[in-house]
C-alpha positions as CSV (number, residue, x, y, z in Angstrom):
1,M,35.6,4.2,32.5
2,G,37.4,5.4,35.6
3,T,40.2,2.9,35.2
4,A,40.8,3.7,31.6
5,L,40.8,7.4,32.3
6,A,43.3,6.9,35.2
7,L,45.6,4.8,32.9
8,A,45.5,7.4,30.2
9,F,46.4,10.1,32.8
10,V,49.3,8.0,34.2
11,A,50.6,7.4,30.6
12,F,50.4,11.2,30.0
13,V,52.3,12.0,33.2
14,G,54.9,9.3,32.4
15,A,55.5,10.6,28.9
16,H,55.7,14.1,30.3
17,L,58.3,13.2,32.9
18,A,60.3,11.2,30.3
19,L,60.4,14.3,28.1
20,V,61.5,16.5,31.0
21,A,64.1,13.9,32.1
22,G,65.4,13.7,28.5
23,L,65.7,17.5,28.3
24,A,67.6,17.6,31.6
25,R,69.9,14.8,30.5
26,N,70.7,16.7,27.2
27,G,71.9,19.6,29.4
28,A,68.9,21.8,28.8
29,W,68.2,22.3,32.5
30,G,66.4,25.6,32.1
31,R,64.1,24.1,29.4
32,A,63.5,21.1,31.6
33,A,62.5,23.2,34.5
34,V,60.1,25.3,32.5
35,A,58.7,22.3,30.7
36,L,57.9,20.7,34.0
37,V,55.6,23.5,34.8
38,V,54.4,24.6,31.3
39,A,53.4,21.2,29.9
40,P,52.9,22.1,26.2
41,L,56.5,23.1,25.9
42,A,57.8,19.6,26.8
43,P,56.9,18.0,23.4
44,W,57.9,21.1,21.5
45,W,61.3,21.2,23.0
46,G,61.5,17.4,22.9
47,L,61.0,17.5,19.2
48,D,63.7,20.1,18.9
49,A,66.1,17.9,20.9
50,G,65.3,14.8,18.7
51,M,63.0,13.0,21.0
52,R,60.3,12.3,18.4
53,L,59.0,9.0,20.0
54,R,58.6,10.6,23.5
55,A,56.9,13.6,22.0
56,A,54.5,11.3,20.0
57,A,53.8,9.3,23.2
58,W,53.0,12.6,25.0
59,G,50.6,13.7,22.3
60,A,48.9,10.3,22.0
61,A,48.5,10.0,25.8
62,L,47.0,13.5,26.0
63,A,44.6,12.7,23.2
64,L,43.5,9.5,24.9
65,Y,43.0,11.3,28.1
66,A,41.0,14.2,26.5
67,I,38.8,11.7,24.7
68,G,38.2,9.8,27.9
69,V,37.3,13.0,29.8
70,A,34.9,13.9,27.0
71,V,33.2,10.5,26.9
72,A,33.0,10.4,30.7
73,A,31.4,13.9,30.8
74,A,28.9,13.0,28.1
75,A,27.9,9.6,29.7
76,P,24.7,9.6,31.8
77,P,25.3,9.2,35.5
78,V,25.0,5.6,36.8
C-alpha cells in the first residue's frame, strides 16, 4: 500500500506543479505564486485559464491519494 500511496502523491504534486507552471506561462504570475502555496486555487484558476485536463488530473490524483490514505488508516497494522 505504501508504494501506491507514494505514487498517488507524486501524481498529485506533478499535476499541481503543471497547473502552476501553466498559470505562470499564461502570464498570471500572481495567481501562480498564490496557487503554489494555496493548493485548492490551482485547479480553480486552471479551469478559468482553460486547462481542463490538468485540473481534472489534479482532482483525480487528489482523490486517489485521499482514498489511499483512508484505506491505509483503516487497515490493521501488520
